[in-house]
C-alpha positions as CSV (number, residue, x, y, z in Angstrom):
1,M,145.8,114.9,34.0
2,R,143.0,115.8,36.4
3,A,142.5,113.8,39.6
4,V,140.4,114.2,42.8
5,M,142.9,113.9,45.6
6,Y,142.4,113.6,49.3
7,E,145.4,114.5,51.4
8,N,143.9,115.8,54.6
9,V,141.8,118.1,52.4
10,L,139.9,117.3,49.2
11,R,141.2,119.0,46.1
12,L,141.2,118.7,42.3
13,D,144.8,118.4,41.0
14,T,145.3,119.2,37.3
15,T,149.0,118.3,37.3
16,V,149.0,114.6,38.1
17,P,151.2,112.6,35.8
18,K,149.3,110.2,33.4
19,P,149.9,106.6,34.6
20,E,152.2,104.4,32.6
21,P,150.8,100.8,32.6
22,T,153.0,97.8,33.2
23,S,152.9,94.7,30.9
24,E,150.2,93.3,33.2
25,Q,148.0,96.4,33.2
26,S,145.7,98.2,30.8
27,L,145.5,102.0,30.5
28,L,141.9,103.1,31.1
29,K,140.4,106.4,30.1
30,I,137.6,107.0,32.6
31,R,134.2,107.9,31.2
32,R,132.1,108.1,34.3
33,A,132.5,107.4,38.0
34,G,130.3,107.3,41.1
35,I,130.8,108.7,44.6
36,C,129.9,106.2,47.3
37,N,129.7,106.2,51.1
38,T,133.1,104.5,51.3
39,D,134.7,107.6,49.6
40,L,133.1,109.8,52.3
41,E,134.3,107.5,55.1
42,L,137.8,107.6,53.7
43,M,137.7,111.3,54.1
44,A,136.5,110.9,57.6
45,G,139.6,108.8,58.6
46,Y,138.8,105.3,57.4
47,K,142.0,103.5,56.7
48,E,143.9,106.8,57.1
49,F,143.6,107.2,53.3
50,S,145.7,109.6,51.2
51,G,145.7,109.7,47.4
52,I,143.3,109.6,44.4
53,L,139.8,108.5,45.4
54,G,137.2,106.5,43.5
55,H,136.4,102.9,42.7
56,E,133.1,102.9,40.9
57,F,133.7,103.6,37.3
58,V,133.2,102.7,33.6
59,A,136.2,103.4,31.3
60,E,137.5,102.9,27.7
61,V,140.6,100.8,27.2
62,V,143.5,102.6,25.5
63,G,145.6,100.2,23.4
64,G,146.0,96.5,23.6
65,E,143.6,93.7,22.8
66,L,140.6,95.5,24.3
67,A,141.4,98.9,22.7
68,G,138.2,101.0,22.4
69,R,136.1,98.6,24.6
70,R,134.1,99.9,27.5
71,V,135.0,98.1,30.7
72,V,134.4,98.0,34.4
73,G,137.0,96.8,36.9
74,E,137.1,94.8,40.1
75,I,138.5,96.9,42.9
76,N,140.7,94.2,44.5
77,V,144.2,94.0,43.0
78,T,145.5,90.6,44.1
79,D,148.8,88.8,44.0
80,G,147.3,85.6,42.7
81,T,149.7,83.4,44.8
82,C,148.7,83.7,48.4
83,E,146.6,81.1,50.3
84,M,143.3,82.9,49.8
85,C,143.9,83.4,46.1
86,Q,144.8,79.7,45.7
87,R,141.6,78.8,47.5
88,G,139.6,80.8,44.9
89,I,138.8,83.7,47.2
90,P,140.8,86.6,45.6
91,S,138.6,89.3,47.3
92,Q,140.4,88.3,50.6
93,C,143.9,88.1,49.1
94,L,146.4,88.5,52.0
95,N,148.4,91.0,50.0
96,R,145.6,92.8,48.1
97,N,145.4,96.5,47.3
98,A,142.0,98.2,46.6
99,I,141.5,100.8,43.9
100,G,141.0,104.2,45.5
101,I,140.8,102.7,49.0
102,D,144.0,100.9,50.0
103,D,147.4,101.7,48.4
104,H,146.2,101.9,44.8
105,P,145.3,105.0,42.8
106,G,141.6,105.6,42.3
107,A,139.3,106.2,39.4
108,F,138.4,109.8,40.0
109,A,141.0,110.8,37.4
110,D,141.3,111.1,33.6
111,Y,143.2,107.8,33.4
112,L,143.8,104.7,35.6
113,A,146.2,101.8,35.1
114,L,144.7,98.6,36.2
115,V,145.7,94.9,35.9
116,S,144.0,93.5,32.8
117,R,142.6,90.4,34.6
118,N,140.3,92.7,36.7
119,L,138.5,94.0,33.6
120,Y,135.0,93.1,32.4
121,P,133.7,94.3,29.0
122,V,130.4,96.1,29.2
123,P,127.6,94.9,26.9
124,D,126.3,97.4,24.4
125,D,122.9,97.3,26.0
126,V,124.3,98.5,29.4
127,S,124.8,102.3,29.3
128,D,127.6,104.2,31.0
129,D,125.1,105.4,33.7
130,M,124.2,101.7,34.4
131,A,127.8,100.5,34.3
132,V,128.8,102.8,37.1
133,F,126.6,100.8,39.4
134,V,128.3,97.4,38.6
135,E,130.7,97.5,41.6
136,P,128.0,98.3,44.2
137,L,125.5,96.0,42.6
138,A,128.1,93.1,42.7
139,A,128.5,93.9,46.4
140,A,124.7,93.7,46.8
141,L,124.7,90.3,45.1
142,Q,127.3,89.1,47.6
143,V,124.6,89.1,50.3
144,T,122.9,86.1,48.5
145,E,126.3,84.5,47.8
146,G,127.1,84.5,51.6
147,V,123.6,83.6,53.0
148,H,121.0,81.3,51.6
149,I,117.7,83.3,51.6
150,S,114.6,81.3,51.1
151,P,111.3,82.6,49.7
152,R,109.8,81.7,53.0
153,D,112.2,83.9,55.0
154,R,111.2,87.1,56.7
155,V,114.0,89.5,55.8
156,V,114.6,93.1,57.1
157,L,117.0,95.5,55.5
158,I,118.0,98.6,57.4
159,G,119.7,101.5,55.7
160,A,117.9,102.5,52.4
161,G,120.8,104.5,51.0
162,K,122.8,104.0,47.8
163,L,123.9,100.5,48.6
164,G,120.8,99.5,50.5
165,L,118.5,100.3,47.6
166,L,120.5,98.0,45.3
167,V,120.5,95.2,48.0
168,A,116.7,95.7,48.3
169,Q,116.3,95.1,44.6
170,V,118.5,92.0,44.7
171,L,116.6,90.6,47.7
172,K,113.3,91.1,46.0
173,L,114.4,88.7,43.3
174,T,114.6,85.9,46.0
175,G,110.9,86.1,46.7
176,A,111.5,86.5,50.4
177,D,109.1,88.5,52.7
178,L,111.1,91.7,52.5
179,S,110.7,94.9,54.5
180,V,113.1,97.8,54.2
181,V,113.5,100.4,56.9
182,A,113.5,103.8,55.1
183,R,113.8,107.0,57.1
184,R,113.4,109.4,54.2
185,E,110.7,110.1,51.7
186,K,112.7,109.6,48.5
187,P,114.0,106.1,49.1
188,A,110.6,105.1,50.5
189,A,109.0,106.3,47.2
190,L,111.5,104.3,45.2
191,L,110.9,101.2,47.2
192,Q,107.1,101.6,46.6
193,K,107.7,102.1,42.9
194,W,109.7,98.8,42.8
195,G,107.0,96.9,44.8
196,I,109.1,96.6,48.0
197,R,107.6,97.3,51.4
198,A,109.1,100.4,53.0
199,V,108.6,100.6,56.8
200,T,109.7,102.6,59.8
201,A,111.7,100.9,62.5
202,D,108.7,101.3,64.9
203,E,106.6,99.2,62.6
204,L,108.8,96.1,63.1
205,A,108.5,93.7,66.0
206,R,111.6,92.7,68.0
207,R,113.1,89.4,67.0
208,S,110.8,89.1,64.0
209,A,113.2,88.4,61.1
210,Q,115.2,85.3,60.1
211,V,117.7,87.6,58.2
212,V,118.6,91.2,58.9
213,V,120.9,93.0,56.4
214,D,122.7,96.1,57.8
215,C,123.4,98.7,55.2
216,T,123.2,101.7,57.5
217,G,126.9,102.7,57.2
218,N,127.0,103.6,60.9
219,A,128.1,102.0,64.1
220,E,124.5,101.9,65.5
221,G,123.3,99.6,62.7
222,F,124.5,96.4,64.3
223,A,122.8,97.1,67.6
224,Q,119.5,97.8,65.6
225,A,120.0,94.6,63.7
226,L,120.3,92.6,67.0
227,E,117.0,94.0,68.1
228,L,115.3,92.7,64.9
229,V,116.8,89.2,64.3
230,Q,115.3,86.0,65.7
231,P,117.3,83.5,67.8
232,R,119.4,81.4,65.4
233,G,118.8,84.1,62.8
234,T,121.5,85.7,60.6
235,I,122.8,89.3,60.5
236,V,124.6,90.3,57.3
237,L,126.9,93.3,57.7
238,K,127.4,95.5,54.6
239,S,128.6,98.6,56.4
240,T,132.1,100.0,56.6
241,Y,132.6,103.1,58.9
242,V,134.9,104.9,61.2
243,G,134.4,103.9,64.8
244,T,133.6,100.8,66.8
245,P,130.0,99.6,67.4
246,A,128.7,99.1,70.9
247,A,126.5,96.0,70.8
248,N,125.3,93.2,73.1
249,L,127.5,90.4,72.0
250,T,126.2,88.2,74.9
251,R,122.9,88.0,72.9
252,V,124.9,86.8,69.9
253,A,126.2,83.9,71.9
254,V,123.0,83.0,73.9
255,D,120.6,83.3,71.0
256,E,123.2,81.6,68.6
257,I,123.0,84.4,66.1
258,R,125.0,84.0,62.9
259,V,126.9,87.2,61.9
260,V,128.2,87.3,58.3
261,G,130.4,90.0,56.9
262,S,129.8,90.8,53.2
263,R,132.0,92.8,50.9
264,C,132.7,92.5,47.2
265,G,130.7,90.4,44.8
266,P,130.4,88.9,41.2
267,F,130.8,91.5,38.5
268,D,129.7,89.1,35.7
269,A,126.3,88.5,37.5
270,A,125.9,92.3,38.1
271,L,126.4,92.9,34.4
272,R,123.8,90.2,33.5
273,L,121.2,91.7,35.8
274,L,121.7,95.2,34.3
275,S,121.6,93.8,30.7
276,H,118.3,92.0,31.5
277,G,116.8,95.1,32.9
278,L,116.2,93.6,36.3
279,I,117.7,96.4,38.3
280,D,116.6,100.1,38.2
281,T,119.7,102.3,38.5
282,E,118.5,105.4,36.7
283,S,116.1,106.3,39.5
284,M,118.9,106.3,41.9
285,I,121.0,109.0,40.2
286,D,120.8,112.2,42.3
287,G,123.2,114.5,40.4
288,R,125.8,114.8,37.7
289,Y,128.9,116.9,37.7
290,S,131.9,117.4,35.5
291,I,135.1,116.2,37.0
292,D,136.1,119.9,37.0
293,A,133.2,120.5,39.6
294,A,134.3,117.5,41.7
295,L,134.3,119.5,45.0
296,A,130.7,120.5,44.4
297,A,129.8,116.9,43.6
298,F,131.3,115.8,46.9
299,D,129.3,118.4,48.8
300,H,126.1,117.1,47.1
301,A,127.0,113.5,47.9
302,A,127.6,114.3,51.6
303,K,124.1,115.7,52.1
304,P,121.9,113.6,54.3
305,G,119.7,111.4,52.0
306,A,121.7,112.0,48.9
307,L,121.7,109.0,46.5
308,K,124.2,108.4,43.7
309,V,126.2,111.4,42.4
310,L,128.1,110.9,39.2
311,L,131.3,112.4,37.9
312,E,131.5,112.8,34.1
313,F,134.7,113.0,32.1
């Protein structure tokens, strides 16, 4: 089968053996997949990755009870027995693997074997294009899972990229006073279309926000968030990246700032939002490529300001 491999260099391998699912797994025929910033960070050295990339996907189940059904899949493959799993926090399983990220084959391939408990059937009114966004939309929803955001709060989101635009749409639903720092014209235009205030960093007063969400994907984002958050405010970190941020942690202590890491979120809720038409994903699609043109797709996705690039099978 075809698979997009990263082993010090990115390549399309057409000779990868088709996976053979275990009794706990389903065989998935990938229909569509999306390239995200994490894929690019893995190629830059994050987690010293080597293998098949990809974790945003919609697929068709081959065989078994769900045969022929379209599904999406949670990326965390857990043991179900560790302390975190027993506490109902499987995303932090002490022995987890992550699809296309950490010791598990990814979804940029014709087929993927994945534990059946990770699968969520896709409603008929959610298209393949929409379903590709379930994983990052679930991650966007995790912001509101980890932090209570009141309609009275002033919230600033920095980083209006692929994930940031989804987080912005989720935060709009809270009724909060939301501003999004957008450095480029296209995301600013999308935010305006959605009725969300797009601003430049210079337009925001220091220490003006109760909540700051960092979706920048770079090590400077946390320092910028510290400039914007009020004493006793909250910073939500959505960024993963290679490198270590330099930030004034003394201010975190003195001003009693709460820092919340935020990772994966609820797939069922993401599917409901898409089914109800509450999130615009179509406007975020920047390009479509056949899996056979995967290298060109990655070149497109790596361009500054690029939004979602899809791989079609």
